[in-house]
TORLUMRO-939782 format. One record per residue (C-alpha): residue number from 1; x, y, z; residue in one letter. Coordinates in pm, whole numbers. Layout:
+--------+--------+--------+--------+---------+
! vexlum !     c1 !     c2 !     c3 ! drentor !
+--------+--------+--------+--------+---------+
!    NUM !      X !      Y !      Z !       a !
...
+--------+--------+--------+--------+---------+
end
This chain:
+--------+--------+--------+--------+---------+
! vexlum !     c1 !     c2 !     c3 ! drentor !
+--------+--------+--------+--------+---------+
!      1 !  11823 !  16403 !    374 !       m !
!      2 !  11773 !  16210 !     57 !       m !
!      3 !  11460 !  16307 !   -141 !       k !
!      4 !  11208 !  16044 !   -243 !       n !
!      5 !  11054 !  16013 !   -585 !       a !
!      6 !  10799 !  15778 !   -736 !       f !
!      7 !  10812 !  15722 !  -1114 !       v !
!      8 !  10540 !  15515 !  -1274 !       s !
!      9 !  10600 !  15317 !  -1595 !       g !
!     10 !  10954 !  15228 !  -1474 !       g !
!     11 !  10997 !  14902 !  -1657 !       a !
!     12 !  11101 !  15055 !  -1994 !       e !
!     13 !  11122 !  15370 !  -2197 !       g !
!     14 !  11126 !  15719 !  -2051 !       q !
!     15 !  11004 !  15600 !  -1705 !       g !
!     16 !  11306 !  15361 !  -1681 !       h !
!     17 !  11543 !  15630 !  -1780 !       l !
!     18 !  11397 !  15880 !  -1553 !       l !
!     19 !  11424 !  15652 !  -1253 !       a !
!     20 !  11791 !  15584 !  -1330 !       r !
!     21 !  11870 !  15960 !  -1375 !       k !
!     22 !  11700 !  16062 !  -1063 !       l !
!     23 !  11898 !  15795 !   -866 !       a !
!     24 !  12220 !  15922 !  -1034 !       a !
!     25 !  12123 !  16271 !   -897 !       r !
!     26 !  12084 !  16151 !   -542 !       g !
!     27 !  11722 !  16069 !   -523 !       w !
!     28 !  11584 !  15753 !   -371 !       r !
!     29 !  11343 !  15632 !   -639 !       v !
!     30 !  11041 !  15401 !   -612 !       f !
!     31 !  10975 !  15266 !   -969 !       a !
!     32 !  10626 !  15143 !  -1044 !       g !
!     33 !  10647 !  14836 !  -1272 !       m !
!     34 !  10389 !  14613 !  -1420 !       l !
!     35 !  10392 !  14261 !  -1255 !       p !
!     36 !  10599 !  14037 !  -1479 !       n !
!     37 !  10706 !  14324 !  -1702 !       a !
!     38 !  10994 !  14265 !  -1931 !       r !
!     39 !  11251 !  14499 !  -1806 !       s !
!     40 !  11635 !  14546 !  -1763 !       a !
!     41 !  11546 !  14602 !  -1398 !       g !
!     42 !  11740 !  14802 !  -1140 !       f !
!     43 !  11951 !  14544 !   -959 !       a !
!     44 !  12256 !  14755 !  -1034 !       d !
!     45 !  12104 !  15066 !   -865 !       v !
!     46 !  12044 !  15026 !   -496 !       p !
!     47 !  11875 !  15374 !   -470 !       a !
!     48 !  11589 !  15238 !   -695 !       i !
!     49 !  11325 !  15024 !   -529 !       i !
!     50 !  11092 !  14845 !   -781 !       p !
!     51 !  10734 !  14839 !   -683 !       v !
!     52 !  10482 !  14629 !   -859 !       q !
!     53 !  10197 !  14840 !   -990 !       q !
!     54 !   9926 !  14832 !  -1259 !       d !
!     55 !   9794 !  15198 !  -1283 !       v !
!     56 !   9474 !  15057 !  -1448 !       s !
!     57 !   9383 !  14865 !  -1135 !       d !
!     58 !   9280 !  15052 !   -822 !       l !
!     59 !   9363 !  14753 !   -593 !       a !
!     60 !   9719 !  14737 !   -751 !       s !
!     61 !   9773 !  15116 !   -702 !       v !
!     62 !   9652 !  15099 !   -341 !       t !
!     63 !   9878 !  14809 !   -259 !       e !
!     64 !  10173 !  14986 !   -434 !       s !
!     65 !  10109 !  15301 !   -216 !       a !
!     66 !  10093 !  15090 !     96 !       a !
!     67 !  10419 !  14929 !      9 !       e !
!     68 !  10598 !  15265 !    -49 !       m !
!     69 !  10452 !  15410 !    274 !       e !
!     70 !  10606 !  15121 !    476 !       a !
!     71 !  10942 !  15190 !    313 !       l !
!     72 !  10911 !  15561 !    361 !       l !
!     73 !  10861 !  15506 !    727 !       a !
!     74 !  10712 !  15847 !    794 !       g !
!     75 !  10929 !  16036 !    540 !       e !
!     76 !  10756 !  16242 !    269 !       g !
!     77 !  10743 !  16196 !    -99 !       l !
!     78 !  10890 !  16489 !   -280 !       h !
!     79 !  10816 !  16401 !   -645 !       l !
!     80 !  10556 !  16195 !   -832 !       l !
!     81 !  10632 !  16142 !  -1200 !       m !
!     82 !  10313 !  16013 !  -1372 !       n !
!     83 !  10474 !  15857 !  -1680 !       v !
!     84 !  10302 !  15520 !  -1735 !       a !
!     85 !  10092 !  15519 !  -2057 !       g !
!     86 !   9999 !  15355 !  -2380 !       v !
!     87 !   9978 !  15506 !  -2729 !       a !
!     88 !   9900 !  15219 !  -2971 !       d !
!     89 !   9560 !  15107 !  -2828 !       v !
!     90 !   9259 !  15248 !  -3026 !       g !
!     91 !   9484 !  15416 !  -3290 !       s !
!     92 !   9296 !  15499 !  -3617 !       g !
!     93 !   9020 !  15734 !  -3702 !       v !
!     94 !   8780 !  15816 !  -3433 !       l !
!     95 !   8474 !  15676 !  -3615 !       e !
!     96 !   8647 !  15339 !  -3586 !       n !
!     97 !   8735 !  15364 !  -3226 !       a !
!     98 !   8580 !  15071 !  -3011 !       s !
!     99 !   8427 !  15131 !  -2670 !       d !
!    100 !   8672 !  14871 !  -2525 !       a !
!    101 !   8970 !  15060 !  -2663 !       d !
!    102 !   8846 !  15403 !  -2535 !       l !
!    103 !   8812 !  15256 !  -2179 !       h !
!    104 !   9147 !  15092 !  -2190 !       r !
!    105 !   9337 !  15405 !  -2300 !       v !
!    106 !   9166 !  15619 !  -2039 !       f !
!    107 !   9204 !  15362 !  -1763 !       e !
!    108 !   9578 !  15374 !  -1813 !       i !
!    109 !   9652 !  15729 !  -1951 !       n !
!    110 !   9409 !  15936 !  -1753 !       t !
!    111 !   9242 !  15751 !  -1463 !       f !
!    112 !   9569 !  15586 !  -1385 !       g !
!    113 !   9733 !  15921 !  -1326 !       q !
!    114 !   9456 !  16026 !  -1103 !       l !
!    115 !   9474 !  15707 !   -901 !       r !
!    116 !   9835 !  15769 !   -835 !       l !
!    117 !   9775 !  16123 !   -728 !       v !
!    118 !   9499 !  16024 !   -490 !       q !
!    119 !   9702 !  15725 !   -345 !       a !
!    120 !  10018 !  15930 !   -294 !       f !
!    121 !   9893 !  16270 !   -179 !       l !
!    122 !   9926 !  16177 !    201 !       p !
!    123 !  10305 !  16120 !    132 !       a !
!    124 !  10333 !  16426 !    -86 !       l !
!    125 !  10170 !  16639 !    182 !       r !
!    126 !  10451 !  16519 !    419 !       r !
!    127 !  10701 !  16625 !    153 !       g !
!    128 !  10555 !  16975 !    125 !       a !
!    129 !  10629 !  17255 !     87 !       p !
!    130 !  10834 !  17183 !   -213 !       g !
!    131 !  10665 !  16851 !   -326 !       a !
!    132 !  10583 !  16825 !   -694 !       r !
!    133 !  10373 !  16628 !   -931 !       i !
!    134 !  10475 !  16594 !  -1297 !       m !
!    135 !  10191 !  16456 !  -1509 !       n !
!    136 !  10285 !  16324 !  -1854 !       y !
!    137 !  10051 !  16457 !  -2121 !       g !
!    138 !  10161 !  16487 !  -2494 !       s !
!    139 !  10242 !  16727 !  -2751 !       g !
!    140 !   9967 !  16564 !  -2937 !       a !
!    141 !   9719 !  16781 !  -2763 !       i !
!    142 !   9872 !  17084 !  -2956 !       i !
!    143 !   9904 !  16941 !  -3305 !       v !
!    144 !   9612 !  16683 !  -3305 !       s !
!    145 !   9762 !  16428 !  -3540 !       p !
!    146 !   9499 !  16227 !  -3748 !       p !
!    147 !   9479 !  15861 !  -3626 !       g !
!    148 !   9574 !  15947 !  -3266 !       a !
!    149 !   9230 !  16075 !  -3150 !       g !
!    150 !   9181 !  15839 !  -2860 !       v !
!    151 !   9522 !  15893 !  -2723 !       y !
!    152 !   9484 !  16270 !  -2778 !       n !
!    153 !   9159 !  16279 !  -2588 !       m !
!    154 !   9314 !  16096 !  -2284 !       s !
!    155 !   9612 !  16340 !  -2276 !       k !
!    156 !   9377 !  16653 !  -2304 !       h !
!    157 !   9209 !  16503 !  -1991 !       a !
!    158 !   9539 !  16485 !  -1814 !       v !
!    159 !   9613 !  16847 !  -1862 !       h !
!    160 !   9271 !  16939 !  -1734 !       g !
!    161 !   9351 !  16743 !  -1427 !       m !
!    162 !   9678 !  16930 !  -1390 !       t !
!    163 !   9501 !  17262 !  -1415 !       l !
!    164 !   9256 !  17171 !  -1138 !       t !
!    165 !   9520 !  17018 !   -918 !       l !
!    166 !   9724 !  17334 !   -937 !       r !
!    167 !   9439 !  17528 !   -762 !       n !
!    168 !   9361 !  17257 !   -511 !       e !
!    169 !   9722 !  17163 !   -410 !       l !
!    170 !   9908 !  17492 !   -456 !       g !
!    171 !   9781 !  17622 !   -105 !       p !
!    172 !   9931 !  17301 !     39 !       l !
!    173 !  10274 !  17367 !   -102 !       g !
!    174 !  10251 !  17104 !   -381 !       i !
!    175 !  10334 !  17225 !   -742 !       q !
!    176 !  10187 !  17050 !  -1042 !       v !
!    177 !  10268 !  17064 !  -1417 !       t !
!    178 !  10203 !  16872 !  -1740 !       t !
!    179 !  10493 !  16765 !  -1949 !       v !
!    180 !  10404 !  16772 !  -2325 !       l !
!    181 !  10673 !  16564 !  -2500 !       p !
!    182 !  10689 !  16585 !  -2876 !       g !
!    183 !  10772 !  16264 !  -3078 !       g !
!    184 !  10999 !  16036 !  -2873 !       v !
!    185 !  11173 !  15730 !  -3006 !       k !
!    186 !  11085 !  15468 !  -2754 !       t !
!    187 !  10947 !  15106 !  -2760 !       g !
!    188 !  10614 !  15260 !  -2766 !       m !
!    189 !  10674 !  15432 !  -3097 !       t !
!    190 !  10905 !  15170 !  -3252 !       a !
!    191 !  10837 !  15071 !  -3616 !       n !
!    192 !  10598 !  15364 !  -3692 !       p !
!    193 !  10566 !  15286 !  -4060 !       f !
!    194 !  10450 !  14929 !  -3982 !       e !
!    195 !  10241 !  15016 !  -3684 !       s !
!    196 !  10043 !  15277 !  -3874 !       t !
!    197 !   9981 !  15039 !  -4161 !       k !
!    198 !   9857 !  14790 !  -3891 !       a !
!    199 !   9616 !  15070 !  -3775 !       m !
!    200 !   9449 !  15068 !  -4109 !       w !
!    201 !   9430 !  14687 !  -4116 !       s !
!    202 !   9209 !  14709 !  -3799 !       r !
!    203 !   8978 !  14980 !  -3955 !       t !
!    204 !   8640 !  14860 !  -4089 !       k !
!    205 !   8639 !  14829 !  -4478 !       p !
!    206 !   8364 !  15080 !  -4528 !       e !
!    207 !   8547 !  15332 !  -4319 !       l !
!    208 !   8879 !  15268 !  -4496 !       r !
!    209 !   8702 !  15354 !  -4823 !       a !
!    210 !   8599 !  15690 !  -4684 !       i !
!    211 !   8919 !  15805 !  -4507 !       y !
!    212 !   9203 !  15637 !  -4679 !       e !
!    213 !   9195 !  15867 !  -4985 !       p !
!    214 !   9316 !  16160 !  -4778 !       f !
!    215 !   9449 !  16010 !  -4462 !       l !
!    216 !   9643 !  15696 !  -4572 !       l !
!    217 !   9952 !  15884 !  -4675 !       n !
!    218 !   9965 !  16131 !  -4386 !       p !
!    219 !   9924 !  15854 !  -4121 !       t !
!    220 !  10153 !  15595 !  -4284 !       t !
!    221 !  10424 !  15802 !  -4442 !       q !
!    222 !  10434 !  16171 !  -4347 !       i !
!    223 !  10381 !  16117 !  -3960 !       l !
!    224 !  10623 !  15825 !  -3923 !       p !
!    225 !  10883 !  16019 !  -4123 !       k !
!    226 !  10840 !  16326 !  -3906 !       l !
!    227 !  10904 !  16107 !  -3596 !       l !
!    228 !  11208 !  15953 !  -3742 !       e !
!    229 !  11364 !  16281 !  -3874 !       e !
!    230 !  11258 !  16528 !  -3598 !       k !
!    231 !  11173 !  16322 !  -3293 !       g !
!    232 !  11385 !  16321 !  -2981 !       s !
!    233 !  11560 !  16023 !  -2839 !       t !
!    234 !  11449 !  15899 !  -2491 !       a !
!    235 !  11772 !  16035 !  -2358 !       e !
!    236 !  11701 !  16375 !  -2489 !       e !
!    237 !  11348 !  16393 !  -2374 !       a !
!    238 !  11420 !  16279 !  -2020 !       t !
!    239 !  11705 !  16515 !  -1977 !       e !
!    240 !  11480 !  16800 !  -2084 !       a !
!    241 !  11208 !  16686 !  -1836 !       a !
!    242 !  11457 !  16659 !  -1545 !       l !
!    243 !  11575 !  17015 !  -1613 !       k !
!    244 !  11231 !  17128 !  -1516 !       l !
!    245 !  11311 !  17037 !  -1153 !       l !
!    246 !  11549 !  17331 !  -1157 !       d !
!    247 !  11260 !  17575 !  -1207 !       i !
!    248 !  11154 !  17725 !   -872 !       a !
!    249 !  10797 !  17805 !   -975 !       r !
!    250 !  10636 !  17581 !  -1242 !       w !
!    251 !  10394 !  17698 !  -1511 !       k !
!    252 !  10107 !  17482 !  -1591 !       s !
!    253 !  10275 !  17293 !  -1878 !       c !
!    254 !  10609 !  17258 !  -2064 !       y !
!    255 !  10692 !  17108 !  -2400 !       t !
!    256 !  10999 !  16891 !  -2413 !       v !
!    257 !  11183 !  16767 !  -2718 !       g !
!    258 !  11328 !  16939 !  -3018 !       k !
!    259 !  11028 !  16894 !  -3239 !       d !
!    260 !  10797 !  17045 !  -2972 !       a !
!    261 !  10998 !  17351 !  -2870 !       a !
!    262 !  10808 !  17591 !  -3095 !       m !
!    263 !  10464 !  17437 !  -3095 !       l !
!    264 !  10330 !  17622 !  -2788 !       k !
!    265 !  10445 !  17963 !  -2899 !       p !
!    266 !  10303 !  17911 !  -3242 !       l !
!    267 !   9975 !  17801 !  -3111 !       q !
!    268 !   9968 !  18095 !  -2876 !       k !
!    269 !  10055 !  18371 !  -3121 !       f !
!    270 !   9911 !  18251 !  -3449 !       l !
!    271 !   9550 !  18292 !  -3519 !       p !
!    272 !   9366 !  17954 !  -3489 !       e !
!    273 !   9291 !  17931 !  -3852 !       a !
!    274 !   9655 !  17993 !  -3947 !       w !
!    275 !   9775 !  17736 !  -3697 !       f !
!    276 !   9535 !  17467 !  -3820 !       e !
!    277 !   9636 !  17547 !  -4184 !       a !
!    278 !   9988 !  17507 !  -4095 !       m !
!    279 !   9922 !  17157 !  -3938 !       l !
!    280 !   9712 !  17062 !  -4235 !       r !
!    281 !   9994 !  17158 !  -4474 !       a !
!    282 !  10246 !  16967 !  -4258 !       t !
!    283 !  10032 !  16657 !  -4267 !       y !
!    284 !   9916 !  16714 !  -4636 !       k !
!    285 !   9557 !  16702 !  -4548 !       i !
!    286 !   9293 !  16882 !  -4764 !       p !
!    287 !   9112 !  17173 !  -4597 !       g !
!    288 !   8733 !  17208 !  -4549 !       l !
!    289 !   8531 !  17153 !  -4877 !       k !
+--------+--------+--------+--------+---------+
end
């Protein structure tokens, strides 16, 4: 019997590629897509069924789950890939973050993932044992890049959700993990030199005077250069993520991408002070006065 998967964020980027690659591997894929999203679509892939979905809207998620349930016709869901997210909202130093941006990022990156888990668990239980949930976090939770604090906070919360779900759903035969991609070259990270400059243009003048002397170069030059030189393509990152499906018993998290491969081992084995010093040296940020 064909296995069923749901991939959120299917309109573009990694979500779009994951949906296509799962279909090529013989899955029937439901691809969550924002209404009126600009997308190449899936008309050329009969095994992919687009489903309108805004993960930041509970009613939209509920409707998308009902649509999928009708199409499943009693079959189970075997894989939920929680991919939809934003990275450029609320970027900048945390002192400058607005309440509206905080809420927007968490509504999509964190609460959106929980909404999907809640809405799709009845179908996932029918797919168990062997059903799986792959929540997309970020390698940012390991390296804490300056200027990405709001995004980083939202992705830490995603992994906290994963750790709890592993205890709650394991006895039901549902495995859960967090994927921690390193830098990935997609539309969300396009033009990093320009987007990071724009981040500072949105920062209050009095805060720019405080933070620019030591954070302007790291955020507008060093971090974008690292992404361009060491980041993975979406093709590479999605291939690495799908290889996780071959692992019989999942760990709580996995890094994917060539720049992220050594981050988790280094964080684990280096003393915290050494690891932080290594990151500051990479970003060229002064240490504590």
